[in-house]
N, C-alpha and C positions, 0 to 999 in steps of 0.2 A: 503494499498500500504506499510506503513511504516514497519507494522508488516512482510509482505512478504519480505521486503527488509532485514529486521533484521534477519529473519529466514534463508534466503539464505545467508547473511554474516555469521552466526553462522555455517552453514554448510560447507561453504568454510574454515571458521577458524579451526573447528574441523579436516577437511581434513588436512588442512596444519600442524597443530600440529602432527596429527598422521604421517604424511610424515617426519616431522623433527625428531620425536621420531625414525622412520626407519632408517633415515639417519645417526643418532647417531652411531658410530662404534668406538669400541677400538683400530682399526687397523690404524697406521699412513698413510698417503697418501704420496707419493714421489712426490715432487713439487719443480719447480725451485726457488719459495720463501723460503727464510730461516724461519726455524722453530726451537723453543728452548723449552726445558723442564728442570725444576729445581725441584728437588726430596730431601726435608729433610725428613729424617727416623731415625728409633730408631730399632738399633738391639741387641737383648738382648742376647748377646754372652757369653756362658761358652767357658771353654778350656779344652782340654784332651791332655796330652803328657808330654814332659820332658822339663824343664828349664835348659838350660846349663849354670849353674854356677859353678864356679871353687870352688868347696865346697865339702870335704869329708862328712861334716854333711847333705848338702842338698842331696847329692848321697844316704846316708845311710838312710835318712829320706823317701826316696822313692817319691819324689814329681811327680809322674808319673800318678795318678789318679784325676778324676774330682772331686773327694772329697776335694782335698787339694787346687785346684786353680779352681774357677768356677762363680765369680759373677761379673756383670759390676757395677762398683761404680759410675763412671761418663763418659761422652765422648760427642762430637759432631761429626754428620753426616750428610753429604749432597752430592747428585749425581747431575750433570749436563748433557745436551747434546746439540749440535746445527748441524743441518741438513741443506744442500742445495743440491737438487737433491739427488743422490745415495749416496753422500760422507757426512761425518760427523765427528765429534770430541765428546770424552766424558771424564769425568773426575768423579772420586769417592773418597771421602776424609773421612777416620775413624780414629778418635782420640780418645782414649778410655783408661780406667785404670780398670784393673781387679784385685781382691782382694780376697783372702779367707785365715781364719784363722783355726787352726785344730790342733790336736795331731796325733802324728804316732810312731808305735812301731820302735824301734831301738835296736840294740845290742851293747854294750859296752864294754869294756875290764873287767868291774865289773859286766856284767851280762845284762839281759833284762831291758830296761829303755823306756821311752817315750820322745818325743822332741814336744815341744809347739813352733809352729812357726807362720809365717805370710808372706806369697809371695805375692809381688804387682808386676803386668806386666803393665808396661805405654808403649804405643804403639801409632804410627802415622802410617797410611797405605794409599798411594795415589797411585791409578791405572789411568793411561792417555792412551787414544788409538785413532788411527784413524779409523773409520767404513766406510763399503762400503754396501748398501742393495743389498742382493742377492735373497730376495723373497720379493714380494709385492703383497697379493691376497686380496680379501675382507674378508680372514679368517686367513691369517697368514702374519707375518711380521717378517723377520730375517736378521740382520745384521753381516756380518763377522767383526773381530777386529783385530788389530795389536798394540801392544804398550807395555808399561812397567808398572811395579809395585814396588814402593819404599816403604821400610820400616824403620822406626826407633825404635828400642825397648829396653827398659830397664827392667831388672828384678832384683829385690831385695829381698832378705831372710833376715828375721829378726827372729831368733831361740834361743831357751833356752832348754838345756837339764835338764829336771824335776830333783828336789832333788840336783840340784848343783847350784852353783852360775855361772856357764860355759854360756856365750851368744856368739852370733855370728851375724855378719852383713855382707852380701855379695851383692855386687851390680855389675851387668854386662851391657854393652850397645853394640848393634850391629846396624850397617846400612847397607843396601844394595840396589840395583836396579837390576832388572830381566826383561829380555823381556818376553812377554807373547803374546799367540795367542788364539782365540776363536770367540765365536758366542753368540748372545743375539736376543731376541726378544719376540713375544708374539703370542698367538694362541686364536682367537674367538670361545666362547662356544656357539654352537647352533644359530648362527647368533644374539646372544644378545648382550648386552653392557657388559657381563662378559667375561673374558678371562683369559688364563694361561700365565703369564711371565715367561721367563726363562732365565738363563745366565750360561755361562760357558767358563773358560778359563785355561791354562797350560802355566807352563813356566819353564825355568832353565837357567843356564849359568851365573849367577851373581858371583861375587866374593865369596860370603860366602853361596850360595845357590846350593843344590843337586837338588831340586823339588819344586815346589810351584803350587798349583791348587785352583779355586774357582769355586763353583757352588751355583745356586740358583733357585728354582722355588716354585709355590704357585697359588694363585687364586687374581684376581683384578677386579675392576668394574670402568667404565668410568660413570661418573655423568653428564658431559656436554662437551662441547668442550673447557673447560678450566681447569678441575679437574679430576683426577684418584685418585684410592686409592687401595693397595695391601697389601695383608698378605702372607708372603712368608717364606721358611725356607732356611737358606742361612749357607754354609760351606767354610772356608779357611783353606788351609794346607800349612805348611811351614817345610822343612826338610833343616835345615841348615847344613853346613860342620862342623867339630870339632872346637870349639871355637864361634860358633855362639848361640845366646840365644835362638831361638825357633828351637829345634831339634825334629823330627817327632812330630808336634804339630798342633793340630786342633782346630780351633775356630769355633763353631757353635751354630745356635740358632734360634729362630724367629724374624723375621723383618716385622715392620709394617711402611708404607710408603705412603706420599702424592705427588701427582705430580702436579705441576703447569705448562700449557702449553700456549704458547702465541708465 
């Protein structure tokens, strides 16, 4: 009898575990109870663009290629969300230092030469928005968002014209706050615990910004009710008006993230 009871219990337990696995979904469910997410991540961002430094040397050195500035040296990055029903709030903070050293050819009054230089971009990006769920099915979740992005950026150029004692250090700081509109969410892959996360926003109208946008997509997996992980590719663009630090500048690269849900 005990063996039969144990066998029956094992069968029901296996069925329960199978159902629990089937019930595990990467798609959030809209509910009246509060739900929260905290996501520390690492964004290996490079940068392509023009640093708006008031320097003839910087301009002639052509600091417009990814060969000159593209390495993340340090940073702290975290995102968080809170939802109740269809409404929610989100925030995303990136504090990073990117730096690259190199030599570039220039033309001087004395003929062709090269400049040895180091460009450092220190920046803090803060995105905050209110969200509203516009789609919530078993396979898809989409939030519309309306908010602002603030940026504080300092670009510093340390350069030396080779074969001369001439050196130059130029530093410039810009801060701006811009309204943004966009959407974010995830799509479940073939009814599994794998999903495609996506994000996009666009904005303008800040005091020093002509246009800014951000986009992200990749692949993720839900491990249990508490933890997700994702690998994505993320791009952030800024085109500031004359005098701004980031002129037609794109920060882009892979991002790895772990999301804790509670």
